[in-house]
Each structure stands twice: as C-alpha cells, then as structure tokens.
C-alpha positions in Angstrom: 111.1 40.6 70.5 110.6 41.7 74.2 109.5 45.3 74.9 111.7 47.2 77.3 110.0 48.0 80.6 110.0 51.7 81.5 112.7 52.9 83.8 111.3 52.8 87.3 113.2 56.1 88.3 111.6 58.0 85.4 108.1 56.8 86.4 108.6 57.8 90.1 110.0 61.2 89.1 107.1 61.9 86.7 104.5 60.9 89.3 106.2 63.1 91.9 106.2 66.1 89.6 102.6 65.6 88.6 101.6 65.4 92.3 103.5 68.6 93.1 102.0 70.4 90.2 98.4 69.3 91.2 99.0 70.3 94.8 100.3 73.8 93.7 97.2 74.3 91.5 94.9 73.4 94.4 96.7 75.7 96.9 96.5 78.6 94.5 92.8 78.0 94.0 92.2 77.9 97.7 94.3 80.9 98.6 92.3 83.9 99.8 92.3 87.1 97.8 95.0 89.6 98.8 94.0 92.3 101.2 93.1 95.7 99.8 94.2 98.9 101.6 90.6 99.6 102.9 90.1 96.1 104.4 91.0 95.4 108.0 93.3 92.6 109.0 91.9 90.3 111.7 93.3 88.5 114.7 90.8 85.8 115.6 89.9 85.1 119.2 92.8 82.7 120.0 94.3 82.8 123.4 98.0 82.3 122.8 100.7 84.4 124.5 102.1 85.7 121.3 98.8 86.0 119.5 98.9 89.8 119.5 102.4 90.2 118.1 101.0 90.9 114.5 99.6 94.2 115.7 103.1 95.6 115.7 103.8 94.4 112.1 102.7 97.7 110.5 103.9 99.3 107.3 105.6 102.0 109.3 107.6 101.1 112.4 105.6 101.3 115.6 107.4 104.0 117.6 106.7 104.2 121.3 107.1 108.0 121.3 104.4 108.3 118.6 101.5 106.9 120.7 100.7 108.4 124.2 97.0 107.5 124.8 94.5 104.7 124.3 90.8 105.7 123.8 88.1 103.0 124.1 84.5 103.4 123.0 81.4 101.5 121.9 79.9 101.4 118.4 76.4 101.7 119.9 75.2 99.3 117.2 74.2 95.7 117.8 76.3 94.5 114.8 79.2 95.7 112.8 82.8 95.5 111.7 85.6 97.9 110.8 84.1 98.1 107.3 80.6 99.1 108.4 81.5 101.8 111.1 81.0 105.4 110.2 84.1 106.5 112.2 87.7 105.5 111.9 89.5 103.5 114.6 92.8 101.8 114.8 91.2 98.6 116.2 87.7 97.1 116.2 86.7 94.2 118.5 83.8 92.1 117.3 80.9 90.7 119.3 79.8 87.8 117.1 77.4 89.9 115.1 79.0 90.9 111.8 82.4 89.8 113.1 83.5 86.8 115.2 83.2 87.2 118.9 86.4 88.7 120.2 87.9 89.2 116.7 90.3 92.0 116.7 90.3 93.9 113.4 93.4 95.9 112.7 92.5 98.8 110.4 94.5 100.6 107.7 95.0 103.5 110.1 97.0 101.3 112.5 98.9 99.5 109.7 99.9 102.9 108.3 100.5 104.3 111.8 98.1 107.2 111.0 96.1 109.4 113.3 92.3 109.1 113.6 90.5 110.8 110.7 86.9 110.8 111.9 86.2 110.6 115.7 82.9 109.0 116.9 79.8 111.2 117.3 80.1 113.1 120.5 83.8 113.7 120.3 85.0 116.9 118.6 88.6 115.8 118.1 91.0 113.1 119.2 94.6 113.8 120.0 96.9 112.7 117.1 98.9 110.6 119.6 95.8 108.6 120.6 95.1 105.0 119.6 91.4 104.4 119.2 89.7 101.1 119.9 86.0 100.5 119.2 84.0 97.6 120.7 81.0 96.5 118.6 77.9 96.7 120.7 75.5 99.0 122.6 76.7 98.9 126.2 74.0 101.1 127.5 71.7 98.1 126.9 74.0 95.1 127.2 77.4 94.2 128.6 80.3 93.4 126.2 80.7 89.6 125.7 83.2 87.9 127.9 85.4 87.2 124.9 85.3 90.9 123.9 86.3 92.0 127.4 89.1 89.4 127.4 90.5 90.5 124.0 90.2 94.2 124.9 92.3 93.6 128.0 94.9 91.6 126.0 95.1 94.3 123.3 95.3 97.2 125.8 98.0 95.5 127.9 100.0 94.6 124.7 99.8 98.3 123.6 100.6 99.5 127.1 103.6 97.3 127.5 105.2 97.8 124.0 104.4 101.6 123.8 104.8 102.4 127.6 101.4 103.9 128.0 100.3 104.1 131.7 96.8 103.2 132.8 96.2 106.9 133.5 96.3 107.5 129.8 93.8 104.8 128.9 90.6 106.8 128.4 87.1 105.5 128.8 84.5 108.3 128.6 81.3 108.3 130.6 78.9 109.5 128.0 75.7 107.3 128.2 73.7 107.2 124.9 76.7 108.2 122.8 79.2 106.1 120.7 81.9 108.4 122.2 81.5 106.6 125.6 81.8 103.0 126.8 78.1 102.8 127.9 76.5 102.3 131.4 76.9 98.5 131.3 80.6 98.4 130.5 82.5 97.0 133.5 84.9 99.9 133.9 86.2 99.1 137.4 86.9 95.4 136.4 88.7 96.5 133.2 90.8 99.1 135.1 91.9 96.4 137.6 93.0 94.1 134.7 95.2 96.5 132.7 98.8 97.4 133.5 99.4 100.3 136.0 
C-alpha cells in the first residue's frame, strides 16, 4: 500500500509560520530596551531636511507662546552627555567624546516641556520661558567641531521657526572660563549670521 504524500499547501503554510515565528523572536531579542524617564533621546548627526521634526514630538504639546528665548552655553568639559552633566538642559549636542559628534540629545525636560531646574555654574537663574542648549566641550581651549556647529545651527533655526523666536532672543553669554558662557573660541559672529533673523 502506497503512503499518501503530505499536502503541499500544509507544508508551505507550516514553513511560513515557522519562519515568521523565528523572525519575531529574533527581532524581540535585538530590540533596544525602552527609554526610562531619566534617559535622553538622541537624534544622530544626519543631514536630512526633516531630521529635527522629532524634537517637537514631546509628551506635552509644544506651544509657541510657552518658549520665548534660547540660551546656548558650553559644558566646559572635554567629554560628556546629557546623563553626565551636573546641570539640566533641554538639549545637549555631543562632540564625539561621550556622545557622537553632532548628536543632539533631547532631555526629559524638553520631552515634558518643563523649565530648567539647575542652571549652569555662573548663572543665578534662567527665565522659565527659556530653552537651554549645552554644547559638550571647553570652548575657551578649542572650537566646537564643525558637525556640532552645523547641528546647533539646525536646532536653533528649527526652534526659531516653529516657536517664532527672533535672533535677538537667542542668548550667548560672554563669560570666559565659565560653563555659563560659550567660550572665547566659539564662532559667535559666524553663528549669528547663520540663524534666522
């Protein structure tokens, strides 16, 4: 007596299901851990026109009347990230030491649309309507990297455009030797010429 050959449709279906199940297991194993509230979200140094849109995907709606100023300062450290800085900022831009060069880290303060909790040393208080951006580096000794400068300009222009913040309300303090300032080697004039009026 001849054995009946297995139904080809059943074999194909079972093979397909096994492949899908294996692929699902592999994707789950490779998935990154979920972000915790204290960890910054990052935008890597990609130069796409819409690459900064995620900064406006916060837990609370980003209201243009809420934010009136942008404050930029240095970390005055050779390395670092949002997780290692002693002060709180809305955004941190890396220099390749502790973060990728030009990586924009979006902190929990921006995601929650909260005001600065701890200003950098040398600043007594920051206006609650002020967005704080920290560049990793000591710009009394070195210039920011070209990628850092480019990403800072992109970030500031995106914030200016969406929140209607004029250049006159983008603050760079001249405080050499202090993390409250941008440092002597920061190209202030070049930066001012690149942002929106």
